[in-house]
N, C-alpha and C positions, 0 to 999 in steps of 0.2 A: 504494500500500500504506500502510495507516495505521500509526502508531507503536504498537508493542507494549510493554507493561511486561515486566519480566523473567519474571514468572509466566505471562503470556499467550503468550510465545514458546515455551513447552514443548509445547503441543498441536500446532501446525503442524510443529515440528521432529520430533516423534514420528511424525506422519503422513507426512512426507517421507521419513524413514528407512525406514519400512515400504514405501513405494512403490518406493524405489530397490532395496532388497534382497529384498523378498518379493512384489512384484507385477510379474512373476512371480518365484519363487525359482528360480535356476539354480545347480546344484551347484558348478560351477566359477567362473562369472562373479561370482555374488554373493559367494563367498569372496574372490575377487581384489579386488573393490571394498572389502570390509571390511578385508582385510589391508593394502591400500595406505594407508588412512586411519590404521591403527595404526602402520605403519612411519614415517609422517610425524612421530610424537611425538619420534623421535630427533633431529629438526631443531630442537628448542626452543631450545637454547643450546649453546655450545661453550666449553670451557676446557681448555687444555693441562696437565692436572693432573699427568701423569707428569713432564714436564720441570720444571715449577715445584716439584713435590714433591722431585725428585732434587736440584735446585739447593739447595733449602732444607736437605735432609739433608746434602749435602756441606759446607755452611757450618757446620752444627750438630754433626755427628758427630765431627769432630776434637777438639772440646773434651772429649769423653767417652772416646773409644776410640783416640785417636791419629790421625795423618794417614792419608789414603787414598792408595793407590798410583796413579800417573798412568794406568797401563794400565787399572785397574779403573774409574777415573773416565771415561776415554774410552769404554770399552765400555758403561758405564751410560748416558752421555749419548746415544750412538748408539741404544741400545735404546729409551730414552724418546722420542727424536725420531721414530723409526720408528713407534712406537705412536701418538704424537700426530698424525703425518701421516696414518696410517690412520684415526684417529678423525675428523680434519678431512674426509677424503674421504667417510666415512660421513655426516658432518654435512651436507656439501653435497648429497649424494644425497637425504637425508631432507628437506632444505629445499626441494629441487625437488619432492619428493613432497608437501609441504604445498600447493604450488600445484595439483598434480594432485587432491588431496583436496578442495580448494575447487571445482574444476571438477566433481567427482563430486557434491558436495552441492548446488551452485547450478544447474548446467546439466544435471544428471542424466546425466553422461557414462557410457556403458556399457563403454567400452574405455579402458585405461590408456595404451597406446602413443600414440594421437593427442594426448591431453592432455600427455603427457611431451614430445613434440616441440613442442607449441604454446607451452610456456613456456620453451623453451630460451634465447631472448634475454634473458629477465627474471631468470634464476636468480641471476646474480651481484649484481644490485641488491638482491635480497632477502637473500642471504647476507651481503653487506657491511653491510647495515642491522642485522642481528641480531648480527654480530660487534661492531659499534660500541656496542651497547646491552647485550646480555645477557652478553657475555664479561667486561667489567669488573665488572658486577654479580655474576656468578658468582665472580670472583676475590675480591671483597670479602666475599662470603658464605663462601668457602672459607678465607680467611686466618685468622679467629679459631679455626677448628677445628684448624688446624695448630699454633697456639700452645698450644691445649689438649692436643693429643697430646704436645707436648714436655713440658708440665707433668706429664702423666700418666706418661710414661716415667720422669721424674726422681722422681716420687712413688712409683713402684713400687719403686725401690731402697730408699727409706726405709721403705716398707711391709714389705719383706722383713726389714728390720732391726728391725721392731717399734717404729718411732718415730712412726707415724701411725695415727690411728683408721681402721680399714677402712671403717666406715660413712660417714665423711666422704669417703673416696676414691670409694666407689660413688656417693654423692650427687653429687659433682662430675662424675663421668663421665656420669651420666644428664643432668645439666644441660648439659654440653657436647654430648651427642648431640642433645638437644632443640634447642639453638641451631643445630646443623648442619642438622637437618631443617627448621627455620624458614627458614634461609638458602636452602636448596634450593627450598623451597616458594615463596619470594619470586622466585627466578629463573624458576621454572616459570610463576608467575602473570604475570610481566612478559613472558615469551615468548608466553604465551597471549594476552595483550592485543594484542601486536603482530600475531599471526596473525588475531585477531578483527576489529581495527579498522583496521589498516594494510595488510595483505595484500590485502583486496578492492579498494582503490583502485589498487594496483599491478597487480593481475591484470586489472581491467576497463578501465583507462585508461593511456595512455602518459604517466605523470607521474613526477616524481623522488621518491625516498624522503623527501626533506625536505618536499615538498609533502604527501605522504601522512601524515607525522607531524603537520604543521600541521592537517590535517583532523581527526585524532584529538584534538588539543588543542582544536579548536573544538567538537567534540562533547562533550568533557569539561567545557568551560566552560559550555555550554548546559544540561547535565543531569548534574552530578557525582553527585548522590544516586542516580539511576537506574543509572548505570554502575557505581558501587560496589556497589549491590544486585545488579546482574547478575553482577559478578565473584564476590560471595559465594555467590549461588545456583548459579552454575556449579560452584563447588567442591563444594557439597552434592550437586548432580546427578552430578558425577564420582564422588564417594564412593559414592553410591547405585548408580550404574551399575556400578562395579567390584564391589560386593557382589553385584549381580544376575548379573554375568558369572561370578563364582566359584560362585554357587548353581546356575546353569543348566549350566555346564560340569561341575560335580561330579555333577549328576543324570544327565547324558548319559553320562559316563564310568562311573558306577555301573551304569547299564543295560548298558554294554559289558562290565563285569566279569562280571555275571550271565550275559550272553550267551556268554561265553567260558569261564567257570569250569567249567561242567558238562562240555563236551567235554574240557577239560583234565583233569578228575578221571577221566573214563572212560579217556582215553588213558594217564594215569599208572598206573591199575590194570591196564591191559591190556599195557603194554610189558614188564614183567618176565616175562610168560609167553610172550613171542614169542621168536623166534630171535635170533641175534647182530645181525641187521639192526635189531632194536628200538632199540638205542642210536643208530644212525645216524638212524633215523626220529625219535627223541626230540630229538636235537640239531637236526635240520632243522625239526621242529615248533616248537622254541623260537625259532629264528631267524625263521621266518615270523611267529610270534606277536609277537616284538619289533618287527619292521618294521611289521606291521599296527597294533600298538598305538601306535607313535610317529606313524604317519600319521594315525590317528584323533584322537590327542591334539593334534597340531599343528593339524589342521583345526578342531576344536572350539574350542580356545583362541583361535586367531587370529580365527575368525569371530565369536565372542561378544564378545571385547574390541574387535574392529574395529567391531562394531555400536554399541558404546558411544561410541567415538571419532567415528564418523560422526554419531551423534545430537548430540554436543556441537558438531560443526562445523555441522550444520543449525541448532542452537539459536542459535549466534552469528550465522549468516547472517540468520535471521528477526528477531533483535533489532536488528541494524544495518539491515535492509532498509527499515524505516519511516523511518529517518533518512538514508538514502542512496538517492535515487530510482532511480539506475541499477541498483543491486542489487535494490531492491524490484520493479522491472519484470520482472526475470528470475524472481524467486520467484513473483510473482503478477501475471500479465498484467492489463491494465486490465479492470475489471469482474468480476474473480474474486477470491475469498479462500477460504482453506481451510475456514472455518466456514460459508460461504454458497455452496457450489458448486451451481449449478443443473444438473440432469440435461441431458445433450445432447439437443437436439430430435430426434425420430425422423426418419429420412430421408423425403423426400416420396415419395408414391406415384408410380410411373412413369406417365407419360402414356400413355393408351391411344391408339394411332394410329387415326385415323378409318377406318372400314370402306371398303374400296375399292368404288367404284361400278362395277358390271358394265355394260358397254355393252349397250344394248338391240339386239336383232336386228331 
């Protein structure tokens, strides 16, 4: 497979996404594959923000409102720990799902369960690598926002007393919010680069996480400009993809609204003229409508946004495939490429068996 520039990898990624989800389209299986790649996003990074936030609040609050009761502190810490343990469990499951989404994009896996079992031994190597890199980075990105919140709470007191310009307060709040979003974006980009350049080596070969990181460093030293361009273009593609997801899902749900609103209006006009059972039928109809609406809404939302995330996974695979021969051979076997696929030769004509020679009498 030849090396592709960031822009050249868009075409084959789009084509592969279409083949996986729409050739053929299966109502249940295609949705499951798309939803699985979307769930994997939750494995990008982990930070125990509840525990850290509560510890920071307990050290800061006594200076303003007096000491905290020991019983309240213990309950608060237990609640924060339980929530963070639950978050860590979801993070580990989503991290394992990242390996599954790689299998879906690269090897065109049609079933989630076999890929889930396939990467069972590898899951902790991948989780520990991300904990070692993204969690400290997330903490660094989160810490300035904490100090800004502390400043904002103190400033609100003086603002109520009329001692501060409200426009200055709003401007400072917006600046802190933008800084927080920038920090979160940095963590997401770092986690995405790990999934794009480090995860393939872990998934395809039995190497250590340190060796996989050294390979990424080697790729970056060889072509830093192209990798930076790839990261920037991937952000643009993600934004465009999520805009498309919102537009498509809105159009589908709008069609659903028109499909349902006419029977709802007819039913609403007819129920008052019915007997006492009309109220029961009305409530039952609302329940059925709510369940049906939530089912359609969940299906459309997860499928469209899952299609975008699968496209981004295929995009990363095709960009790296030309630089990582083992991955490139899986994406494009020898002699084939997405832009120069030769039609399969027609099957040979079956040989006509020679006519049997009848014995002469």
